[in-house]
N, C-alpha and C positions, 0 to 999 in steps of 0.2 A: 504494499500500499503506500502510496506517495505521502509527503509531508502534508501536502494540501488537503489530500481526503481524511488524513489522519486529524489536522487540525478542526476541519468541519465535523467528524464525528466525535471527536472529543468535547467541541464546544456544545453539541447536541446533548450529549451525556451529562456535562456540566448544568446544563439549562434544565434538564430531568431533575437534577438532585435539587436545584434552586426551587424547582415547582413544588417538589416533596416537601421541603422545609417550609415554603409559604403556606402551603396547603395546612399542614400541621400546626403551625403558628397561628394561622387565621382561625382554625377550627377551636384551638384552645383559647383564645382571646374571645370568641364568639360563645363557647359554652362557659365560660365564667362570667358574662354578663347576662346571657338570656336563659340559655338552657340547652337542650340535646339537638336542636334544629340546626341543620347544614347552612352555613352562612351564605348568601348571596354572592358576597364578594370572591369566594371561592370560584364560583361558576363563572364569573366575569373573567378573572385571572386566568382561569384554564382555557378559557375560550381566546381571549385576546393576547395576553402576555407571554403565553408558552407555547400552547398547541402550534401556533402559525410560525413562529420562529424556529421551534424545533423541526417541524416539517420541512421549512426552508433548508436548514443546515444539514438534515440528512439527505434531501433530495441532491443537493449539491456534492456533499461527501460521495454519495452513490454515483452520480454522474462522473465526478472526477476519478474514482475509482475505476469504473467501467470503461472510461477513456484511456486511461493508463494501461488496461488489459489490451485493449484495441490496438494500441500503439505497439505493445511488446510483441503482439502477434505479426503485426507487419514488418517488424525487423527480422 
């Protein structure tokens, strides 16, 4: 795997870890003040702040990985 694809895959995994920490923190903060219901901010954060960038990073990483393989096959 090239450095470029490793960078994008690594960034995607770091963003997944950040998403998990954010969800746990929001859940704890919400349950302390309100009760056991899921916070709406978690759904918003999942949809906008995390899922879209993670998808973009993995698509770019996958594309660069496949591009590197096809270049190797040609040589």
